[in-house]
DRENMIFI-689429 format. One line per 5 residues: their letters; for each residue x, y, z of C-alpha. Coordinates in Angstrom, 2 decimals. Example, Ala and Ser with C-alpha at 12.3 -4.5 7.8 and 13.67 -1.06 7.14 Angstrom:
2
as> 12.30,-4.50,7.80 | 13.67,-1.06,7.14
This chain:
392
mralf> -15.24,-5.82,-17.96 | -13.62,-8.39,-15.36 | -11.12,-7.04,-13.12 | -8.88,-8.43,-10.22 | -7.55,-6.02,-7.68
vsyng> -4.17,-6.62,-5.78 | -4.17,-5.11,-2.36 | -1.07,-6.13,0.13 | -2.99,-4.43,2.74 | -5.93,-6.55,4.36
aldsl> -9.36,-6.10,3.71 | -10.21,-6.29,7.07 | -7.46,-3.76,8.18 | -8.79,-0.22,8.66 | -7.00,0.85,5.59
gqsqv> -8.66,-1.91,3.11 | -11.81,-0.84,4.80 | -11.88,2.59,4.15 | -9.30,2.63,0.89 | -10.08,-0.65,-0.92
lpylr> -13.40,-1.54,-0.39 | -15.40,1.69,-1.07 | -13.56,1.92,-4.47 | -14.34,-1.91,-5.27 | -18.48,-1.04,-4.75
elqrd> -17.83,2.11,-6.81 | -16.29,0.02,-9.66 | -19.16,-2.61,-9.65 | -21.76,-0.18,-9.93 | -20.84,-0.18,-13.28
ghair> -21.27,-3.58,-14.24 | -17.27,-4.64,-14.17 | -17.09,-8.16,-12.22 | -14.67,-7.24,-9.60 | -12.29,-9.80,-7.62
llsfe> -10.19,-9.11,-5.04 | -6.96,-10.44,-3.67 | -5.85,-9.53,-0.50 | -3.05,-10.28,2.59 | -4.84,-10.73,6.54
rpaae> -2.66,-10.09,9.41 | -3.45,-13.30,11.60 | -5.55,-11.53,14.62 | -7.87,-12.97,17.20 | -10.96,-13.52,15.26
agqra> -10.20,-12.80,11.81 | -11.44,-16.09,10.66 | -14.85,-14.95,11.83 | -14.64,-11.47,10.76 | -13.55,-12.97,7.51
aalqe> -16.66,-14.88,6.86 | -18.75,-12.06,7.68 | -16.84,-9.70,5.43 | -16.73,-12.87,2.39 | -20.55,-13.02,2.73
qlrdr> -21.21,-9.50,2.52 | -19.19,-8.93,-0.47 | -20.51,-11.99,-2.20 | -23.78,-10.29,-1.76 | -22.06,-6.89,-3.67
gigwt> -21.15,-9.53,-6.16 | -17.28,-9.12,-5.64 | -15.41,-12.10,-5.53 | -12.48,-11.78,-2.67 | -9.64,-14.15,-1.69
wlwyh> -7.16,-13.45,0.85 | -3.66,-14.93,2.45 | -2.01,-14.69,5.11 | 0.28,-11.42,5.61 | 3.68,-12.68,6.72
krppv> 6.26,-9.90,8.15 | 8.90,-12.26,9.79 | 11.94,-12.37,8.99 | 12.14,-8.89,7.06 | 12.57,-8.98,3.81
lstlw> 12.60,-12.85,2.73 | 8.93,-12.81,4.06 | 7.90,-9.97,1.65 | 9.27,-12.17,-1.04 | 7.25,-15.34,0.19
dvllg> 4.31,-13.31,0.07 | 5.31,-11.74,-3.46 | 5.73,-15.45,-4.81 | 2.86,-16.72,-3.55 | 0.47,-13.85,-4.38
mavtf> 2.07,-13.80,-8.07 | 1.24,-18.11,-8.51 | -2.51,-17.26,-7.00 | -2.87,-13.46,-9.64 | -1.75,-16.30,-12.76
wltvr> -4.26,-18.66,-11.46 | -7.41,-16.52,-10.76 | -6.43,-14.20,-13.74 | -6.72,-17.64,-15.71 | -9.71,-19.24,-14.20
ygihv> -11.71,-16.39,-14.32 | -11.00,-14.84,-17.85 | -9.77,-11.67,-16.42 | -8.80,-8.70,-18.22 | -7.95,-5.81,-16.23
lhars> -5.05,-6.28,-13.03 | -4.93,-3.66,-10.85 | -2.20,-3.69,-8.17 | -2.28,-1.55,-5.06 | 0.86,-0.14,-4.46
qvaaa> 4.21,-1.55,-5.09 | 4.32,-5.06,-3.58 | 1.38,-6.12,-5.25 | 2.51,-4.46,-8.35 | 5.05,-7.18,-8.28
mvwpv> 2.68,-10.00,-7.77 | 0.83,-8.18,-10.95 | 3.05,-7.27,-13.47 | 4.66,-10.17,-14.60 | 0.90,-12.21,-15.00
arllr> -0.08,-8.97,-16.97 | 3.07,-9.30,-19.13 | 2.76,-12.96,-19.64 | -0.98,-13.42,-20.33 | -1.30,-9.92,-22.01
rrfvf> -3.55,-8.20,-19.76 | -3.97,-4.26,-18.85 | -1.96,-3.61,-15.79 | -2.98,-0.68,-13.84 | -0.19,0.48,-11.17
dlrgq> -1.76,2.22,-8.26 | 1.15,4.28,-7.16 | 0.31,4.91,-3.10 | 3.31,6.80,-2.93 | 6.98,6.43,-3.48
mayey> 7.85,3.56,-1.88 | 12.15,3.52,-1.59 | 11.65,7.27,-0.67 | 9.34,6.46,2.41 | 11.59,3.73,3.80
adggt> 14.96,6.14,3.20 | 12.55,8.90,4.78 | 11.59,6.59,7.22 | 15.24,5.62,8.32 | 14.18,1.71,7.54
wsegg> 16.43,1.87,4.28 | 19.50,3.41,3.76 | 19.60,5.59,0.42 | 21.40,3.84,-2.18 | 21.26,0.37,-0.63
liyrl> 21.01,-2.67,-2.59 | 16.93,-2.81,-1.70 | 16.43,0.68,-1.96 | 17.83,0.43,-5.46 | 15.98,-2.73,-6.43
verae> 12.83,-0.95,-5.12 | 13.32,1.71,-7.36 | 14.08,0.58,-10.27 | 10.87,-1.88,-10.24 | 8.63,0.89,-9.32
rrfik> 10.42,2.96,-12.39 | 9.82,-0.67,-14.79 | 5.86,-0.56,-13.52 | 5.22,2.87,-14.48 | 6.75,2.37,-17.84
dadai> 4.85,-0.66,-18.46 | 1.50,0.43,-16.73 | -1.36,0.85,-19.26 | -2.84,3.45,-16.42 | -1.30,5.36,-13.39
vvltr> -3.00,6.61,-10.65 | -1.27,8.69,-8.14 | -2.32,10.59,-4.90 | -1.21,14.25,-5.82 | -1.18,16.72,-8.23
vlagd> 2.35,17.58,-7.38 | 3.72,13.90,-8.12 | 1.60,14.00,-11.17 | 3.48,16.72,-12.20 | 6.97,15.07,-11.27
lrtag> 5.60,12.32,-13.21 | 4.61,14.33,-16.65 | 8.41,15.82,-16.47 | 9.85,12.47,-16.54 | 8.17,11.57,-19.96
vrppv> 6.11,8.28,-18.60 | 1.83,8.06,-19.31 | 0.17,10.97,-17.90 | -1.48,9.62,-14.44 | -4.54,10.13,-13.07
viptc> -4.91,11.85,-9.73 | -7.28,10.09,-7.47 | -6.81,11.31,-3.73 | -6.83,9.71,-0.92 | -11.06,9.76,-0.34
vdlql> -13.14,9.14,2.55 | -16.74,7.40,2.57 | -18.75,10.50,3.82 | -21.78,8.53,4.54 | -19.39,7.64,7.79
fappa> -19.09,10.73,8.99 | -22.70,12.83,9.93 | -22.04,16.40,8.71 | -20.81,18.45,12.01 | -23.53,19.58,14.33
pggrl> -23.07,23.00,15.92 | -21.33,23.20,19.37 | -20.06,19.87,21.49 | -16.71,20.66,20.62 | -14.33,19.57,23.21
atmay> -11.03,21.11,23.57 | -9.49,18.05,22.32 | -6.30,17.62,19.42 | -7.26,14.72,17.56 | -4.52,12.40,16.23
cgslg> -5.53,9.14,13.82 | -3.15,6.95,12.53 | 0.11,5.16,12.89 | 3.27,6.03,15.48 | 6.42,6.08,14.17
aryap> 9.38,6.50,11.62 | 8.20,9.35,9.71 | 4.91,9.79,11.83 | 7.52,11.27,14.41 | 5.88,11.00,17.90
ellva> 8.25,14.01,19.12 | 6.88,16.53,16.58 | 2.94,15.19,17.87 | 4.32,16.18,21.65 | 6.18,19.16,20.75
fylea> 2.79,20.72,19.08 | 0.48,19.85,21.66 | 2.61,21.10,24.24 | 2.53,24.45,23.06 | -1.14,24.46,21.71
arkip> -1.89,23.41,25.16 | -0.14,26.29,26.44 | -2.90,28.75,24.62 | -5.59,26.67,24.32 | -6.55,26.26,27.90
glrll> -7.65,22.87,29.08 | -6.37,21.42,26.10 | -6.71,16.90,25.77 | -4.63,14.54,23.31 | -6.51,12.26,21.65
llths> -4.45,9.03,19.67 | -6.75,6.62,17.72 | -3.50,4.04,16.76 | -3.00,0.70,17.03 | 0.67,1.74,17.42
dpslv> 1.90,1.51,20.48 | 1.46,5.18,22.55 | 3.52,4.61,25.22 | 6.63,6.50,23.67 | 4.28,9.72,23.44
kqmla> 2.97,9.14,26.84 | 6.31,8.73,28.23 | 7.01,12.48,26.37 | 4.46,14.28,27.80 | 5.23,12.95,31.05
dagsp> 9.07,14.07,31.03 | 7.21,17.19,30.01 | 5.27,17.96,32.82 | 1.73,17.25,31.29 | -0.93,15.43,33.11
aercn> -1.67,11.92,32.75 | -5.16,12.06,32.11 | -5.20,14.85,29.51 | -4.00,12.36,26.80 | -6.63,9.51,25.80
tmqar> -5.79,6.86,23.59 | -7.81,4.18,21.81 | -7.63,1.15,19.34 | -10.64,2.60,17.38 | -11.93,0.03,14.18
hqevp> -12.61,2.36,11.01 | -16.28,2.36,11.65 | -15.63,3.78,15.02 | -13.06,6.90,13.88 | -15.97,9.47,12.82
dhlts> -17.79,9.10,16.37 | -14.54,10.45,18.16 | -13.49,12.61,15.90 | -16.40,14.98,15.40 | -16.00,15.99,18.76
alfgv> -12.61,17.14,18.68 | -11.72,20.75,17.74 | -8.69,19.80,15.19 | -6.45,17.31,13.91 | -3.06,16.75,12.79
lllrg> -0.67,15.64,10.11 | 3.04,16.13,11.56 | 5.30,13.88,9.14 | 9.27,13.67,8.19 | 10.56,13.59,5.23
arslr> 12.04,15.19,2.18 | 10.88,13.70,-1.54 | 8.26,10.62,0.07 | 6.18,13.82,1.05 | 5.61,14.96,-2.28
gacpt> 3.23,11.92,-3.27 | 1.93,11.43,0.12 | -1.90,11.90,0.96 | -2.55,10.67,4.28 | -6.32,9.27,5.11
kvgey> -6.51,11.29,7.44 | -6.84,14.15,5.98 | -9.71,13.53,4.35 | -11.63,11.99,7.65 | -10.72,15.02,9.68
laagl> -11.99,17.49,6.98 | -14.90,15.14,6.93 | -15.47,15.48,10.53 | -14.93,19.47,10.74 | -11.88,19.36,11.87
pvvss> -9.30,22.14,10.32 | -5.90,20.23,9.77 | -2.79,21.28,10.92 | 0.00,19.65,8.65 | 3.83,19.53,7.92
pgigd> 5.09,21.43,4.88 | 5.78,19.69,1.67 | 3.06,17.04,2.18 | 2.09,16.62,-1.05 | -0.81,18.96,-2.41
ldmll> -1.52,19.99,1.41 | 0.32,23.38,1.03 | -1.17,24.82,-1.90 | -4.94,23.53,-0.44 | -5.05,23.95,3.23
eqerv> -4.41,27.68,3.66 | -5.91,28.75,0.52 | -8.90,26.63,1.20 | -9.23,28.42,5.17 | -9.33,24.89,6.22
gvvlk> -5.91,24.45,7.98 | -2.75,25.62,8.73 | 0.79,24.76,7.11 | 3.87,24.78,9.58 | 6.57,26.46,8.18
ghdpe> 9.36,23.77,9.75 | 9.18,22.00,12.65 | 11.46,24.18,14.71 | 10.13,26.08,18.16 | 9.01,29.09,16.65
aiseg> 7.56,27.97,13.45 | 5.06,25.51,15.84 | 4.33,28.55,17.92 | 3.30,30.69,15.04 | 1.27,27.90,13.29
vgkli> -0.77,27.84,16.68 | -1.13,31.50,16.49 | -2.77,30.60,13.15 | -4.44,27.41,14.59 | -6.45,29.47,17.20
ellae> -7.15,32.48,14.50 | -9.05,29.43,12.56 | -10.74,28.17,15.43 | -12.27,31.84,16.11 | -14.45,31.61,12.73
gepmr> -16.32,28.88,14.76 | -19.46,26.85,13.11 | -18.50,28.89,9.37 | -14.90,27.32,9.39 | -16.06,23.51,10.48
trcrr> -18.79,24.24,7.79 | -15.91,25.00,5.38 | -14.02,21.81,5.84 | -16.83,19.41,5.48 | -17.55,21.19,2.44
faeke> -14.25,20.95,1.43 | -14.27,17.13,2.17 | -17.34,16.95,0.17 | -15.67,18.61,-2.94 | -11.98,16.99,-2.56
ysvag> -11.86,14.04,-0.71 | -15.15,12.02,-1.25 | -15.40,8.47,-2.38 | -18.89,8.80,-4.30 | -18.20,12.33,-5.15
tggpa> -14.33,12.33,-6.11 | -12.49,8.73,-6.17 | -14.95,6.45,-7.27 | -16.02,8.45,-10.26 | -12.41,9.01,-11.23
yrtly> -11.83,5.03,-10.94 | -15.04,4.46,-13.37 | -13.77,6.86,-15.16 | -10.50,4.99,-15.57 | -11.98,1.61,-15.86
rsles> -14.32,2.88,-18.68 | -11.25,4.53,-20.52 | -9.45,0.76,-20.21 | -12.47,-0.59,-21.71 | -12.55,1.24,-24.58
rr> -8.93,-0.01,-25.17 | -9.83,-3.54,-25.56
């Protein structure tokens, strides 16, 4: 079967490296002819890196077409990318006789859906979260505003017309089933465990790790508040920020609170470098503001922390984590973001850390069970594609 996978995230980005390419390699194992259309961010050496990746994918039998991602002006730049992506999707579909059009997220679906309808191709909607809710919770869009309503309406249409729907959490899958749509397939955000060696005994530094973006829903003040409380109870605790975002606000907040500057280490690590940094830490944190948008969320960092043997400290209400982390004894779910809830969470974390190596082994095994590309995500996508093939 010939499939075109369309991603608005670049294949050169960390997200593309961790959440697009591994799944395509898994699908290719079943003999599917896979092509990728992605949008790459202009950056130093982007052309050289793209040429190297193109050769690697070609050797694996995966075709790749990429376009430049446009950021400004807001909205209009995205609209331009959608129109261009729609035209290129149409051309690739006709040129290569594509059977399945697979859209990763709502922006990609806006490119794919019209082509799938026009050419009567199978349409897979990979719902990576509820976009309108996410932007409203992050303060970018006003709830009920024009853009919010248009995106929400488009998302409902994509869900209604999709031949297959993929969601990240059981919670969101239950919401959609209640709404009476096609039963979705749940595939959490998985990790290539080959990049993460099983945690070796000992060698852990007193470090709180945070990996990913800062700002909007990923509120820096929550990160700082938890670190300061944890540092009061864990002697010598340091903060490691693995982020491509500007960390200056976090550093300023720490300085204002009297935390020594040398205890905060920030770096822009590439995807392949993340495991080495995480495996020396004590625990990882995932602190998010939001409401409805959190139900469909399964951030990449959860699987990465667990694969490195780190217990996870999570805000309440994020996808399936309320049910999974404490039930499996691989993390702590805060009851809220107020000082009392944070203090209680730090206490529970210290109790968990006291278990030592058995706890770290448990985290790794749970990652292998729930968040493995090879063991969970890849087989689920391959099963989904087999079901589409049987319907041709």
